[in-house]
C-alpha positions as CSV (number, residue, x, y, z in Angstrom):
1,X,73.0,110.0,167.5
2,X,75.4,109.2,164.9
3,X,77.7,112.3,164.1
4,X,78.3,113.6,160.5
5,X,81.6,113.9,159.0
6,X,82.4,116.6,156.8
7,X,83.8,114.7,153.7
8,X,86.7,116.8,152.3
9,X,86.8,117.7,148.8
10,X,88.9,115.0,146.7
11,X,91.9,116.1,145.5
12,X,92.2,117.3,142.2
13,X,94.7,116.7,139.0
14,X,96.0,118.8,136.5
15,X,96.7,117.1,133.5
16,X,98.0,119.0,130.3
17,X,97.9,116.7,126.9
18,X,101.2,117.9,125.1
19,X,101.9,115.0,122.9
20,X,99.8,114.1,120.0
21,X,98.4,110.7,120.3
22,X,98.6,109.9,116.2
23,X,100.4,106.5,114.9
24,X,99.4,105.4,118.8
25,X,97.8,102.0,120.0
26,X,94.0,102.4,119.9
27,X,93.9,101.7,123.6
28,X,96.1,104.8,124.0
29,X,93.8,106.9,121.9
30,X,90.9,105.3,124.0
31,X,92.5,106.7,127.2
32,X,93.4,110.0,125.8
33,X,89.8,110.4,124.9
34,X,88.4,108.7,128.3
35,X,90.7,111.7,130.3
36,X,88.2,114.2,128.1
37,X,91.0,115.7,125.8
38,X,90.4,116.9,122.6
39,X,93.0,118.7,121.4
40,X,96.9,119.2,122.4
41,X,97.8,121.4,125.1
42,X,94.2,120.9,127.0
43,X,94.6,121.1,130.6
44,X,91.5,119.1,132.4
45,X,91.0,118.7,136.2
46,X,90.4,115.3,137.6
47,X,89.8,113.6,140.7
48,X,93.2,111.9,142.0
49,X,92.1,108.7,142.6
50,X,93.8,105.0,141.8
51,X,91.9,104.8,138.1
52,X,92.7,108.2,137.0
53,X,96.6,107.5,138.1
54,X,96.4,104.3,136.4
55,X,95.3,106.1,133.2
56,X,97.7,108.8,133.3
57,X,100.4,105.8,133.3
58,X,99.7,104.1,130.8
59,X,100.2,107.8,128.6
60,X,102.9,109.0,130.4
61,X,104.4,109.7,127.5
62,X,101.8,111.6,125.7
63,X,100.6,113.7,129.2
64,X,102.5,115.9,132.4
65,X,100.5,116.4,135.5
66,X,100.6,120.0,135.9
67,X,99.8,120.0,139.7
68,X,99.6,117.3,142.3
């Protein structure tokens, strides 16, 4: 019989949107929306995946990672 392995909960990133996307390229605005931000100083939690890390890297001048 195969044993079931327990899945660990994915590590989470807390990301803060601290600088406005006004005047930025539309791709950067789309990334801000894609991460789930709708207003400044908002904090969202996202799973720590390569895709999310890549999105954060593209707009690193607009967001901060609060916790890792």
